[in-house]
N, CA, C, O and CB atoms as a CASP TS submission, in Angstrom:
PFRMAT TS
TARGET T0000
AUTHOR 0000-0000-0000
METHOD Language model
MODEL 1
PARENT N/A
ATOM      1  N   UNK     1     105.911  52.221  33.591  1.00  0.00           N
ATOM      2  CA  UNK     1     104.841  51.252  33.710  1.00  0.00           C
ATOM      3  C   UNK     1     103.529  51.939  33.384  1.00  0.00           C
ATOM      4  O   UNK     1     103.255  53.025  33.895  1.00  0.00           O
ATOM      5  CB  UNK     1     104.805  50.624  35.123  1.00  0.00           C
ATOM      6  N   UNK     2     102.717  51.323  32.543  1.00  0.00           N
ATOM      7  CA  UNK     2     101.402  51.861  32.213  1.00  0.00           C
ATOM      8  C   UNK     2     100.337  50.834  32.556  1.00  0.00           C
ATOM      9  O   UNK     2     100.604  49.633  32.590  1.00  0.00           O
ATOM     10  CB  UNK     2     101.320  52.254  30.718  1.00  0.00           C
ATOM     11  N   UNK     3      99.153  51.309  32.806  1.00  0.00           N
ATOM     12  CA  UNK     3      98.031  50.418  33.032  1.00  0.00           C
ATOM     13  C   UNK     3      96.782  51.071  32.471  1.00  0.00           C
ATOM     14  O   UNK     3      96.700  52.295  32.368  1.00  0.00           O
ATOM     15  CB  UNK     3      97.865  50.090  34.540  1.00  0.00           C
ATOM     16  N   UNK     4      95.806  50.239  32.108  1.00  0.00           N
ATOM     17  CA  UNK     4      94.586  50.726  31.480  1.00  0.00           C
ATOM     18  C   UNK     4      93.629  51.327  32.476  1.00  0.00           C
ATOM     19  O   UNK     4      93.434  50.794  33.568  1.00  0.00           O
ATOM     20  CB  UNK     4      93.907  49.620  30.739  1.00  0.00           C
ATOM     21  N   UNK     5      93.027  52.450  32.090  1.00  0.00           N
ATOM     22  CA  UNK     5      92.040  53.112  32.930  1.00  0.00           C
ATOM     23  C   UNK     5      90.935  53.639  32.036  1.00  0.00           C
ATOM     24  O   UNK     5      91.179  54.496  31.187  1.00  0.00           O
ATOM     25  CB  UNK     5      92.679  54.258  33.768  1.00  0.00           C
ATOM     26  N   UNK     6      89.736  53.142  32.214  1.00  0.00           N
ATOM     27  CA  UNK     6      88.576  53.645  31.486  1.00  0.00           C
ATOM     28  C   UNK     6      88.758  53.691  29.978  1.00  0.00           C
ATOM     29  O   UNK     6      88.329  54.648  29.333  1.00  0.00           O
ATOM     30  CB  UNK     6      88.242  55.003  31.972  1.00  0.00           C
ATOM     31  N   UNK     7      89.387  52.675  29.407  1.00  0.00           N
ATOM     32  CA  UNK     7      89.574  52.625  27.969  1.00  0.00           C
ATOM     33  C   UNK     7      90.843  53.300  27.489  1.00  0.00           C
ATOM     34  O   UNK     7      91.152  53.235  26.299  1.00  0.00           O
ATOM     35  CB  UNK     7      88.414  53.243  27.302  1.00  0.00           C
ATOM     36  N   UNK     8      91.594  53.951  28.379  1.00  0.00           N
ATOM     37  CA  UNK     8      92.859  54.592  28.018  1.00  0.00           C
ATOM     38  C   UNK     8      93.982  54.006  28.840  1.00  0.00           C
ATOM     39  O   UNK     8      93.788  53.035  29.572  1.00  0.00           O
ATOM     40  CB  UNK     8      92.788  56.116  28.220  1.00  0.00           C
ATOM     41  N   UNK     9      95.154  54.593  28.720  1.00  0.00           N
ATOM     42  CA  UNK     9      96.294  54.135  29.498  1.00  0.00           C
ATOM     43  C   UNK     9      96.834  55.278  30.347  1.00  0.00           C
ATOM     44  O   UNK     9      96.804  56.439  29.938  1.00  0.00           O
ATOM     45  CB  UNK     9      97.394  53.577  28.577  1.00  0.00           C
ATOM     46  N   UNK    10      97.325  54.938  31.527  1.00  0.00           N
ATOM     47  CA  UNK    10      97.936  55.905  32.427  1.00  0.00           C
ATOM     48  C   UNK    10      99.353  55.452  32.703  1.00  0.00           C
ATOM     49  O   UNK    10      99.584  54.290  33.038  1.00  0.00           O
ATOM     50  CB  UNK    10      97.124  56.055  33.749  1.00  0.00           C
ATOM     51  N   UNK    11     100.303  56.363  32.565  1.00  0.00           N
ATOM     52  CA  UNK    11     101.695  56.077  32.878  1.00  0.00           C
ATOM     53  C   UNK    11     101.922  56.419  34.344  1.00  0.00           C
ATOM     54  O   UNK    11     101.766  57.573  34.741  1.00  0.00           O
ATOM     55  CB  UNK    11     102.670  56.878  31.949  1.00  0.00           C
ATOM     56  N   UNK    12     102.283  55.444  35.141  1.00  0.00           N
ATOM     57  CA  UNK    12     102.461  55.654  36.586  1.00  0.00           C
ATOM     58  C   UNK    12     103.551  56.683  36.874  1.00  0.00           C
ATOM     59  O   UNK    12     103.481  57.373  37.891  1.00  0.00           O
ATOM     60  CB  UNK    12     102.804  54.328  37.277  1.00  0.00           C
ATOM     61  N   UNK    13     104.561  56.805  36.001  1.00  0.00           N
ATOM     62  CA  UNK    13     105.621  57.792  36.197  1.00  0.00           C
ATOM     63  C   UNK    13     105.076  59.216  36.133  1.00  0.00           C
ATOM     64  O   UNK    13     105.615  60.108  36.789  1.00  0.00           O
ATOM     65  CB  UNK    13     106.718  57.606  35.148  1.00  0.00           C
ATOM     66  N   UNK    14     104.016  59.448  35.356  1.00  0.00           N
ATOM     67  CA  UNK    14     103.418  60.778  35.273  1.00  0.00           C
ATOM     68  C   UNK    14     102.738  61.176  36.570  1.00  0.00           C
ATOM     69  O   UNK    14     102.501  62.360  36.809  1.00  0.00           O
ATOM     70  CB  UNK    14     102.422  60.833  34.138  1.00  0.00           C
ATOM     71  N   UNK    15     102.427  60.208  37.401  1.00  0.00           N
ATOM     72  CA  UNK    15     101.728  60.502  38.647  1.00  0.00           C
ATOM     73  C   UNK    15     102.674  60.799  39.795  1.00  0.00           C
ATOM     74  O   UNK    15     102.238  61.295  40.833  1.00  0.00           O
ATOM     75  CB  UNK    15     100.838  59.354  39.018  1.00  0.00           C
ATOM     76  N   UNK    16     103.959  60.508  39.636  1.00  0.00           N
ATOM     77  CA  UNK    16     104.882  60.689  40.765  1.00  0.00           C
ATOM     78  C   UNK    16     106.024  61.656  40.439  1.00  0.00           C
ATOM     79  O   UNK    16     107.058  61.631  41.106  1.00  0.00           O
ATOM     80  CB  UNK    16     105.460  59.343  41.182  1.00  0.00           C
ATOM     81  N   UNK    17     105.851  62.502  39.427  1.00  0.00           N
ATOM     82  CA  UNK    17     106.865  63.498  39.106  1.00  0.00           C
ATOM     83  C   UNK    17     106.988  64.495  40.262  1.00  0.00           C
ATOM     84  O   UNK    17     105.992  64.796  40.919  1.00  0.00           O
ATOM     85  CB  UNK    17     106.519  64.231  37.782  1.00  0.00           C
ATOM     86  N   UNK    18     108.183  65.005  40.515  1.00  0.00           N
ATOM     87  CA  UNK    18     108.390  65.931  41.636  1.00  0.00           C
ATOM     88  C   UNK    18     107.488  67.155  41.610  1.00  0.00           C
ATOM     89  O   UNK    18     107.120  67.657  42.672  1.00  0.00           O
ATOM     90  CB  UNK    18     109.810  66.381  41.653  1.00  0.00           C
ATOM     91  N   UNK    19     107.118  67.655  40.436  1.00  0.00           N
ATOM     92  CA  UNK    19     106.266  68.847  40.401  1.00  0.00           C
ATOM     93  C   UNK    19     104.865  68.590  40.937  1.00  0.00           C
ATOM     94  O   UNK    19     104.131  69.535  41.224  1.00  0.00           O
ATOM     95  CB  UNK    19     106.173  69.369  38.990  1.00  0.00           C
ATOM     96  N   UNK    20     104.482  67.315  41.076  1.00  0.00           N
ATOM     97  CA  UNK    20     103.184  66.993  41.647  1.00  0.00           C
ATOM     98  C   UNK    20     103.235  66.879  43.173  1.00  0.00           C
ATOM     99  O   UNK    20     102.192  66.816  43.825  1.00  0.00           O
ATOM    100  CB  UNK    20     102.668  65.700  41.051  1.00  0.00           C
ATOM    101  N   UNK    21     104.405  66.854  43.725  1.00  0.00           N
ATOM    102  CA  UNK    21     104.552  66.683  45.165  1.00  0.00           C
ATOM    103  C   UNK    21     104.501  68.027  45.866  1.00  0.00           C
ATOM    104  O   UNK    21     104.859  69.049  45.281  1.00  0.00           O
ATOM    105  CB  UNK    21     105.861  65.964  45.493  1.00  0.00           C
ATOM    106  N   UNK    22     104.064  68.034  47.097  1.00  0.00           N
ATOM    107  CA  UNK    22     104.036  69.271  47.878  1.00  0.00           C
ATOM    108  C   UNK    22     105.460  69.681  48.221  1.00  0.00           C
ATOM    109  O   UNK    22     106.317  68.828  48.450  1.00  0.00           O
ATOM    110  CB  UNK    22     103.190  69.099  49.170  1.00  0.00           C
ATOM    111  N   UNK    23     105.713  70.976  48.256  1.00  0.00           N
ATOM    112  CA  UNK    23     107.064  71.464  48.514  1.00  0.00           C
ATOM    113  C   UNK    23     107.393  71.482  50.006  1.00  0.00           C
ATOM    114  O   UNK    23     108.563  71.356  50.368  1.00  0.00           O
ATOM    115  CB  UNK    23     107.232  72.856  47.933  1.00  0.00           C
ATOM    116  N   UNK    24     106.432  71.630  50.852  1.00  0.00           N
ATOM    117  CA  UNK    24     106.673  71.660  52.285  1.00  0.00           C
ATOM    118  C   UNK    24     106.651  70.254  52.865  1.00  0.00           C
ATOM    119  O   UNK    24     105.766  69.465  52.537  1.00  0.00           O
ATOM    120  CB  UNK    24     105.637  72.536  52.983  1.00  0.00           C
ATOM    121  N   UNK    25     107.621  69.929  53.729  1.00  0.00           N
ATOM    122  CA  UNK    25     107.596  68.606  54.352  1.00  0.00           C
ATOM    123  C   UNK    25     106.517  68.485  55.430  1.00  0.00           C
ATOM    124  O   UNK    25     106.208  67.383  55.883  1.00  0.00           O
ATOM    125  CB  UNK    25     108.952  68.295  54.952  1.00  0.00           C
ATOM    126  N   UNK    26     105.945  69.626  55.840  1.00  0.00           N
ATOM    127  CA  UNK    26     104.931  69.612  56.882  1.00  0.00           C
ATOM    128  C   UNK    26     103.620  70.159  56.338  1.00  0.00           C
ATOM    129  O   UNK    26     103.569  71.272  55.816  1.00  0.00           O
ATOM    130  CB  UNK    26     105.390  70.427  58.102  1.00  0.00           C
ATOM    131  N   UNK    27     102.578  69.379  56.461  1.00  0.00           N
ATOM    132  CA  UNK    27     101.272  69.775  55.976  1.00  0.00           C
ATOM    133  C   UNK    27     100.245  69.486  57.054  1.00  0.00           C
ATOM    134  O   UNK    27     100.241  68.408  57.648  1.00  0.00           O
ATOM    135  CB  UNK    27     100.917  69.045  54.660  1.00  0.00           C
ATOM    136  N   UNK    28      99.377  70.450  57.303  1.00  0.00           N
ATOM    137  CA  UNK    28      98.315  70.228  58.271  1.00  0.00           C
ATOM    138  C   UNK    28      97.206  69.429  57.599  1.00  0.00           C
ATOM    139  O   UNK    28      96.726  69.800  56.528  1.00  0.00           O
ATOM    140  CB  UNK    28      97.773  71.575  58.833  1.00  0.00           C
ATOM    141  N   UNK    29      96.810  68.351  58.220  1.00  0.00           N
ATOM    142  CA  UNK    29      95.761  67.495  57.682  1.00  0.00           C
ATOM    143  C   UNK    29      94.627  67.430  58.690  1.00  0.00           C
ATOM    144  O   UNK    29      94.842  67.129  59.864  1.00  0.00           O
ATOM    145  CB  UNK    29      96.301  66.073  57.358  1.00  0.00           C
ATOM    146  N   UNK    30      93.435  67.711  58.229  1.00  0.00           N
ATOM    147  CA  UNK    30      92.256  67.603  59.085  1.00  0.00           C
ATOM    148  C   UNK    30      91.481  66.372  58.659  1.00  0.00           C
ATOM    149  O   UNK    30      91.038  66.280  57.514  1.00  0.00           O
ATOM    150  CB  UNK    30      91.364  68.887  59.004  1.00  0.00           C
ATOM    151  N   UNK    31      91.316  65.442  59.555  1.00  0.00           N
ATOM    152  CA  UNK    31      90.599  64.211  59.255  1.00  0.00           C
ATOM    153  C   UNK    31      89.100  64.413  59.425  1.00  0.00           C
ATOM    154  O   UNK    31      88.665  65.116  60.337  1.00  0.00           O
ATOM    155  CB  UNK    31      91.088  63.070  60.151  1.00  0.00           C
ATOM    156  N   UNK    32      88.316  63.802  58.557  1.00  0.00           N
ATOM    157  CA  UNK    32      86.861  63.922  58.710  1.00  0.00           C
ATOM    158  C   UNK    32      86.393  63.192  59.967  1.00  0.00           C
ATOM    159  O   UNK    32      87.052  62.273  60.453  1.00  0.00           O
ATOM    160  CB  UNK    32      86.135  63.360  57.464  1.00  0.00           C
ATOM    161  N   UNK    33      85.259  63.613  60.472  1.00  0.00           N
ATOM    162  CA  UNK    33      84.718  62.982  61.684  1.00  0.00           C
ATOM    163  C   UNK    33      83.680  61.913  61.363  1.00  0.00           C
ATOM    164  O   UNK    33      83.257  61.170  62.248  1.00  0.00           O
ATOM    165  CB  UNK    33      84.099  64.036  62.591  1.00  0.00           C
ATOM    166  N   UNK    34      83.264  61.834  60.089  1.00  0.00           N
ATOM    167  CA  UNK    34      82.315  60.796  59.698  1.00  0.00           C
ATOM    168  C   UNK    34      82.632  60.322  58.280  1.00  0.00           C
ATOM    169  O   UNK    34      83.245  61.044  57.493  1.00  0.00           O
ATOM    170  CB  UNK    34      80.854  61.318  59.788  1.00  0.00           C
ATOM    171  N   UNK    35      82.211  59.115  57.973  1.00  0.00           N
ATOM    172  CA  UNK    35      82.399  58.559  56.637  1.00  0.00           C
ATOM    173  C   UNK    35      81.344  59.155  55.720  1.00  0.00           C
ATOM    174  O   UNK    35      80.149  59.077  56.007  1.00  0.00           O
ATOM    175  CB  UNK    35      82.316  56.999  56.650  1.00  0.00           C
ATOM    176  N   UNK    36      81.785  59.752  54.614  1.00  0.00           N
ATOM    177  CA  UNK    36      80.839  60.326  53.662  1.00  0.00           C
ATOM    178  C   UNK    36      80.650  59.426  52.454  1.00  0.00           C
ATOM    179  O   UNK    36      79.552  59.356  51.902  1.00  0.00           O
ATOM    180  CB  UNK    36      81.308  61.698  53.215  1.00  0.00           C
ATOM    181  N   UNK    37      81.706  58.736  52.033  1.00  0.00           N
ATOM    182  CA  UNK    37      81.633  57.830  50.888  1.00  0.00           C
ATOM    183  C   UNK    37      82.376  56.560  51.256  1.00  0.00           C
ATOM    184  O   UNK    37      83.523  56.617  51.701  1.00  0.00           O
ATOM    185  CB  UNK    37      82.231  58.483  49.592  1.00  0.00           C
ATOM    186  N   UNK    38      81.737  55.416  51.075  1.00  0.00           N
ATOM    187  CA  UNK    38      82.381  54.128  51.322  1.00  0.00           C
ATOM    188  C   UNK    38      82.388  53.367  50.007  1.00  0.00           C
ATOM    189  O   UNK    38      81.354  53.232  49.352  1.00  0.00           O
ATOM    190  CB  UNK    38      81.646  53.314  52.454  1.00  0.00           C
ATOM    191  N   UNK    39      83.565  52.866  49.621  1.00  0.00           N
ATOM    192  CA  UNK    39      83.729  52.209  48.331  1.00  0.00           C
ATOM    193  C   UNK    39      84.331  50.828  48.544  1.00  0.00           C
ATOM    194  O   UNK    39      85.310  50.687  49.278  1.00  0.00           O
ATOM    195  CB  UNK    39      84.616  53.057  47.384  1.00  0.00           C
ATOM    196  N   UNK    40      83.763  49.815  47.916  1.00  0.00           N
ATOM    197  CA  UNK    40      84.397  48.499  47.881  1.00  0.00           C
ATOM    198  C   UNK    40      85.438  48.546  46.773  1.00  0.00           C
ATOM    199  O   UNK    40      85.114  48.359  45.600  1.00  0.00           O
ATOM    200  CB  UNK    40      83.344  47.337  47.645  1.00  0.00           C
ATOM    201  N   UNK    41      86.680  48.794  47.143  1.00  0.00           N
ATOM    202  CA  UNK    41      87.709  49.069  46.155  1.00  0.00           C
ATOM    203  C   UNK    41      88.359  47.816  45.592  1.00  0.00           C
ATOM    204  O   UNK    41      88.677  47.764  44.404  1.00  0.00           O
ATOM    205  CB  UNK    41      88.755  49.938  46.754  1.00  0.00           C
ATOM    206  N   UNK    42      88.557  46.816  46.422  1.00  0.00           N
ATOM    207  CA  UNK    42      89.325  45.648  46.009  1.00  0.00           C
ATOM    208  C   UNK    42      88.655  44.364  46.494  1.00  0.00           C
ATOM    209  O   UNK    42      87.892  44.374  47.460  1.00  0.00           O
ATOM    210  CB  UNK    42      90.762  45.735  46.544  1.00  0.00           C
ATOM    211  N   UNK    43      88.951  43.257  45.805  1.00  0.00           N
ATOM    212  CA  UNK    43      88.392  41.964  46.194  1.00  0.00           C
ATOM    213  C   UNK    43      88.979  41.485  47.513  1.00  0.00           C
ATOM    214  O   UNK    43      88.327  40.764  48.267  1.00  0.00           O
ATOM    215  CB  UNK    43      88.642  40.926  45.103  1.00  0.00           C
ATOM    216  N   UNK    44      90.216  41.890  47.787  1.00  0.00           N
ATOM    217  CA  UNK    44      90.854  41.628  49.077  1.00  0.00           C
ATOM    218  C   UNK    44      91.100  42.983  49.730  1.00  0.00           C
ATOM    219  O   UNK    44      90.621  44.000  49.228  1.00  0.00           O
ATOM    220  CB  UNK    44      92.201  40.802  48.915  1.00  0.00           C
ATOM    221  N   UNK    45      91.838  43.018  50.838  1.00  0.00           N
ATOM    222  CA  UNK    45      92.014  44.275  51.542  1.00  0.00           C
ATOM    223  C   UNK    45      92.837  45.274  50.727  1.00  0.00           C
ATOM    224  O   UNK    45      93.715  44.899  49.950  1.00  0.00           O
ATOM    225  CB  UNK    45      92.676  44.027  52.883  1.00  0.00           C
ATOM    226  N   UNK    46      92.525  46.558  50.928  1.00  0.00           N
ATOM    227  CA  UNK    46      93.330  47.630  50.343  1.00  0.00           C
ATOM    228  C   UNK    46      94.573  47.770  51.214  1.00  0.00           C
ATOM    229  O   UNK    46      94.469  47.807  52.440  1.00  0.00           O
ATOM    230  CB  UNK    46      92.524  48.997  50.250  1.00  0.00           C
ATOM    231  N   UNK    47      95.743  47.846  50.593  1.00  0.00           N
ATOM    232  CA  UNK    47      96.991  47.894  51.354  1.00  0.00           C
ATOM    233  C   UNK    47      97.666  49.260  51.323  1.00  0.00           C
ATOM    234  O   UNK    47      98.552  49.524  52.135  1.00  0.00           O
ATOM    235  CB  UNK    47      97.942  46.861  50.829  1.00  0.00           C
ATOM    236  N   UNK    48      97.261  50.136  50.397  1.00  0.00           N
ATOM    237  CA  UNK    48      97.835  51.482  50.377  1.00  0.00           C
ATOM    238  C   UNK    48      96.855  52.447  49.725  1.00  0.00           C
ATOM    239  O   UNK    48      95.971  52.053  48.965  1.00  0.00           O
ATOM    240  CB  UNK    48      99.192  51.495  49.627  1.00  0.00           C
ATOM    241  N   UNK    49      97.040  53.721  50.046  1.00  0.00           N
ATOM    242  CA  UNK    49      96.168  54.766  49.550  1.00  0.00           C
ATOM    243  C   UNK    49      96.988  56.030  49.391  1.00  0.00           C
ATOM    244  O   UNK    49      97.809  56.344  50.252  1.00  0.00           O
ATOM    245  CB  UNK    49      94.962  54.994  50.496  1.00  0.00           C
ATOM    246  N   UNK    50      96.782  56.763  48.302  1.00  0.00           N
ATOM    247  CA  UNK    50      97.521  58.001  48.068  1.00  0.00           C
ATOM    248  C   UNK    50      96.598  58.998  47.374  1.00  0.00           C
ATOM    249  O   UNK    50      95.888  58.643  46.433  1.00  0.00           O
ATOM    250  CB  UNK    50      98.806  57.740  47.216  1.00  0.00           C
ATOM    251  N   UNK    51      96.610  60.252  47.843  1.00  0.00           N
ATOM    252  CA  UNK    51      95.871  61.326  47.195  1.00  0.00           C
ATOM    253  C   UNK    51      96.811  62.082  46.270  1.00  0.00           C
ATOM    254  O   UNK    51      98.012  62.152  46.531  1.00  0.00           O
ATOM    255  CB  UNK    51      95.236  62.280  48.240  1.00  0.00           C
ATOM    256  N   UNK    52      96.274  62.655  45.181  1.00  0.00           N
ATOM    257  CA  UNK    52      97.109  63.525  44.371  1.00  0.00           C
ATOM    258  C   UNK    52      97.239  64.872  45.070  1.00  0.00           C
ATOM    259  O   UNK    52      96.572  65.108  46.077  1.00  0.00           O
ATOM    260  CB  UNK    52      96.523  63.692  42.943  1.00  0.00           C
ATOM    261  N   UNK    53      98.083  65.756  44.555  1.00  0.00           N
ATOM    262  CA  UNK    53      98.412  66.996  45.263  1.00  0.00           C
ATOM    263  C   UNK    53      97.241  67.962  45.400  1.00  0.00           C
ATOM    264  O   UNK    53      97.240  68.784  46.317  1.00  0.00           O
ATOM    265  CB  UNK    53      99.532  67.687  44.558  1.00  0.00           C
ATOM    266  N   UNK    54      96.244  67.892  44.519  1.00  0.00           N
ATOM    267  CA  UNK    54      95.097  68.787  44.668  1.00  0.00           C
ATOM    268  C   UNK    54      93.897  68.105  45.317  1.00  0.00           C
ATOM    269  O   UNK    54      92.868  68.741  45.551  1.00  0.00           O
ATOM    270  CB  UNK    54      94.697  69.334  43.320  1.00  0.00           C
ATOM    271  N   UNK    55      94.027  66.833  45.602  1.00  0.00           N
ATOM    272  CA  UNK    55      93.007  66.117  46.370  1.00  0.00           C
ATOM    273  C   UNK    55      91.782  65.677  45.617  1.00  0.00           C
ATOM    274  O   UNK    55      90.794  65.294  46.244  1.00  0.00           O
ATOM    275  CB  UNK    55      92.580  66.943  47.462  1.00  0.00           C
ATOM    276  N   UNK    56      91.797  65.713  44.275  1.00  0.00           N
ATOM    277  CA  UNK    56      90.600  65.301  43.553  1.00  0.00           C
ATOM    278  C   UNK    56      90.665  63.862  43.055  1.00  0.00           C
ATOM    279  O   UNK    56      89.711  63.374  42.448  1.00  0.00           O
ATOM    280  CB  UNK    56      90.371  66.220  42.394  1.00  0.00           C
ATOM    281  N   UNK    57      91.779  63.181  43.305  1.00  0.00           N
ATOM    282  CA  UNK    57      91.912  61.778  42.911  1.00  0.00           C
ATOM    283  C   UNK    57      92.603  60.991  44.009  1.00  0.00           C
ATOM    284  O   UNK    57      93.451  61.513  44.734  1.00  0.00           O
ATOM    285  CB  UNK    57      92.692  61.650  41.590  1.00  0.00           C
ATOM    286  N   UNK    58      92.229  59.739  44.116  1.00  0.00           N
ATOM    287  CA  UNK    58      92.798  58.830  45.100  1.00  0.00           C
ATOM    288  C   UNK    58      93.252  57.582  44.349  1.00  0.00           C
ATOM    289  O   UNK    58      92.541  57.080  43.479  1.00  0.00           O
ATOM    290  CB  UNK    58      91.762  58.480  46.239  1.00  0.00           C
ATOM    291  N   UNK    59      94.429  57.089  44.687  1.00  0.00           N
ATOM    292  CA  UNK    59      94.926  55.843  44.109  1.00  0.00           C
ATOM    293  C   UNK    59      94.987  54.816  45.227  1.00  0.00           C
ATOM    294  O   UNK    59      95.534  55.088  46.296  1.00  0.00           O
ATOM    295  CB  UNK    59      96.334  56.036  43.430  1.00  0.00           C
ATOM    296  N   UNK    60      94.423  53.628  44.983  1.00  0.00           N
ATOM    297  CA  UNK    60      94.487  52.557  45.964  1.00  0.00           C
ATOM    298  C   UNK    60      95.222  51.360  45.374  1.00  0.00           C
ATOM    299  O   UNK    60      95.140  51.084  44.177  1.00  0.00           O
ATOM    300  CB  UNK    60      93.073  52.154  46.427  1.00  0.00           C
ATOM    301  N   UNK    61      95.926  50.672  46.228  1.00  0.00           N
ATOM    302  CA  UNK    61      96.564  49.407  45.856  1.00  0.00           C
ATOM    303  C   UNK    61      96.045  48.345  46.796  1.00  0.00           C
ATOM    304  O   UNK    61      95.806  48.614  47.974  1.00  0.00           O
ATOM    305  CB  UNK    61      98.129  49.500  45.914  1.00  0.00           C
ATOM    306  N   UNK    62      95.867  47.137  46.284  1.00  0.00           N
ATOM    307  CA  UNK    62      95.285  46.104  47.113  1.00  0.00           C
ATOM    308  C   UNK    62      96.034  44.794  47.068  1.00  0.00           C
ATOM    309  O   UNK    62      96.909  44.586  46.228  1.00  0.00           O
ATOM    310  CB  UNK    62      93.890  45.879  46.712  1.00  0.00           C
ATOM    311  N   UNK    63      95.677  43.913  47.986  1.00  0.00           N
ATOM    312  CA  UNK    63      96.259  42.579  48.052  1.00  0.00           C
ATOM    313  C   UNK    63      95.859  41.750  46.842  1.00  0.00           C
ATOM    314  O   UNK    63      96.409  40.670  46.625  1.00  0.00           O
ATOM    315  CB  UNK    63      95.832  41.874  49.336  1.00  0.00           C
ATOM    316  N   UNK    64      94.906  42.241  46.048  1.00  0.00           N
ATOM    317  CA  UNK    64      94.515  41.563  44.818  1.00  0.00           C
ATOM    318  C   UNK    64      95.430  41.942  43.643  1.00  0.00           C
ATOM    319  O   UNK    64      95.147  41.605  42.493  1.00  0.00           O
ATOM    320  CB  UNK    64      93.063  41.897  44.480  1.00  0.00           C
ATOM    321  N   UNK    65      96.530  42.648  43.949  1.00  0.00           N
ATOM    322  CA  UNK    65      97.535  43.071  42.955  1.00  0.00           C
ATOM    323  C   UNK    65      96.983  44.051  41.928  1.00  0.00           C
ATOM    324  O   UNK    65      97.457  44.083  40.792  1.00  0.00           O
ATOM    325  CB  UNK    65      98.090  41.861  42.236  1.00  0.00           C
ATOM    326  N   UNK    66      95.993  44.848  42.307  1.00  0.00           N
ATOM    327  CA  UNK    66      95.430  45.855  41.416  1.00  0.00           C
ATOM    328  C   UNK    66      95.722  47.248  41.963  1.00  0.00           C
ATOM    329  O   UNK    66      95.788  47.454  43.175  1.00  0.00           O
ATOM    330  CB  UNK    66      93.908  45.647  41.242  1.00  0.00           C
ATOM    331  N   UNK    67      95.896  48.198  41.047  1.00  0.00           N
ATOM    332  CA  UNK    67      95.997  49.611  41.387  1.00  0.00           C
ATOM    333  C   UNK    67      94.795  50.277  40.741  1.00  0.00           C
ATOM    334  O   UNK    67      94.544  50.094  39.549  1.00  0.00           O
ATOM    335  CB  UNK    67      97.368  50.254  40.900  1.00  0.00           C
ATOM    336  N   UNK    68      94.048  51.053  41.526  1.00  0.00           N
ATOM    337  CA  UNK    68      92.851  51.707  41.004  1.00  0.00           C
ATOM    338  C   UNK    68      92.907  53.196  41.303  1.00  0.00           C
ATOM    339  O   UNK    68      93.440  53.619  42.328  1.00  0.00           O
ATOM    340  CB  UNK    68      91.575  51.082  41.606  1.00  0.00           C
ATOM    341  N   UNK    69      92.346  53.988  40.385  1.00  0.00           N
ATOM    342  CA  UNK    69      92.287  55.433  40.547  1.00  0.00           C
ATOM    343  C   UNK    69      90.824  55.822  40.712  1.00  0.00           C
ATOM    344  O   UNK    69      89.965  55.375  39.952  1.00  0.00           O
ATOM    345  CB  UNK    69      92.942  56.177  39.332  1.00  0.00           C
ATOM    346  N   UNK    70      90.547  56.661  41.713  1.00  0.00           N
ATOM    347  CA  UNK    70      89.182  57.033  42.081  1.00  0.00           C
ATOM    348  C   UNK    70      89.032  58.548  42.085  1.00  0.00           C
ATOM    349  O   UNK    70      89.992  59.271  42.354  1.00  0.00           O
ATOM    350  CB  UNK    70      88.813  56.454  43.462  1.00  0.00           C
ATOM    351  N   UNK    71      87.845  59.020  41.792  1.00  0.00           N
ATOM    352  CA  UNK    71      87.526  60.430  41.967  1.00  0.00           C
ATOM    353  C   UNK    71      87.165  60.634  43.436  1.00  0.00           C
ATOM    354  O   UNK    71      86.277  59.960  43.959  1.00  0.00           O
ATOM    355  CB  UNK    71      86.353  60.884  41.014  1.00  0.00           C
ATOM    356  N   UNK    72      87.847  61.552  44.095  1.00  0.00           N
ATOM    357  CA  UNK    72      87.500  61.803  45.501  1.00  0.00           C
ATOM    358  C   UNK    72      86.227  62.624  45.604  1.00  0.00           C
ATOM    359  O   UNK    72      85.633  62.702  46.679  1.00  0.00           O
ATOM    360  CB  UNK    72      88.648  62.524  46.223  1.00  0.00           C
ATOM    361  N   UNK    73      85.799  63.232  44.516  1.00  0.00           N
ATOM    362  CA  UNK    73      84.548  64.008  44.521  1.00  0.00           C
ATOM    363  C   UNK    73      83.327  63.112  44.436  1.00  0.00           C
ATOM    364  O   UNK    73      82.312  63.386  45.076  1.00  0.00           O
ATOM    365  CB  UNK    73      84.534  64.999  43.366  1.00  0.00           C
ATOM    366  N   UNK    74      83.413  62.033  43.643  1.00  0.00           N
ATOM    367  CA  UNK    74      82.254  61.176  43.440  1.00  0.00           C
ATOM    368  C   UNK    74      82.380  59.808  44.108  1.00  0.00           C
ATOM    369  O   UNK    74      81.375  59.138  44.345  1.00  0.00           O
ATOM    370  CB  UNK    74      82.022  60.993  41.977  1.00  0.00           C
ATOM    371  N   UNK    75      83.622  59.387  44.413  1.00  0.00           N
ATOM    372  CA  UNK    75      83.834  58.068  44.971  1.00  0.00           C
ATOM    373  C   UNK    75      83.807  56.971  43.924  1.00  0.00           C
ATOM    374  O   UNK    75      83.827  55.788  44.263  1.00  0.00           O
ATOM    375  CB  UNK    75      82.807  57.790  46.010  1.00  0.00           C
ATOM    376  N   UNK    76      83.762  57.357  42.636  1.00  0.00           N
ATOM    377  CA  UNK    76      83.701  56.370  41.560  1.00  0.00           C
ATOM    378  C   UNK    76      85.077  56.139  40.950  1.00  0.00           C
ATOM    379  O   UNK    76      85.928  57.028  40.928  1.00  0.00           O
ATOM    380  CB  UNK    76      82.716  56.819  40.479  1.00  0.00           C
ATOM    381  N   UNK    77      85.268  54.921  40.458  1.00  0.00           N
ATOM    382  CA  UNK    77      86.528  54.568  39.810  1.00  0.00           C
ATOM    383  C   UNK    77      86.640  55.325  38.488  1.00  0.00           C
ATOM    384  O   UNK    77      85.687  55.405  37.713  1.00  0.00           O
ATOM    385  CB  UNK    77      86.625  53.030  39.578  1.00  0.00           C
ATOM    386  N   UNK    78      87.823  55.875  38.255  1.00  0.00           N
ATOM    387  CA  UNK    78      88.074  56.632  37.017  1.00  0.00           C
ATOM    388  C   UNK    78      88.536  55.680  35.938  1.00  0.00           C
ATOM    389  O   UNK    78      88.804  56.104  34.813  1.00  0.00           O
ATOM    390  CB  UNK    78      89.131  57.753  37.241  1.00  0.00           C
TER
END
């Protein structure tokens, strides 16, 4: 499955290949204590969120049937 992003196309299968996944089933996660970036991502509620393995991109899915990719550094849609 592919979808358009910023004038190009992204293949969703390229984002979920095993080499992109962490090898350890246990990862320590530290949650922030304050909101640093707030983004209106979808016209309806966001229903899922996933970070890539290096943490520089976030993918959101929403009740509006859209999948969006965001830069976690800038908070802007890629």
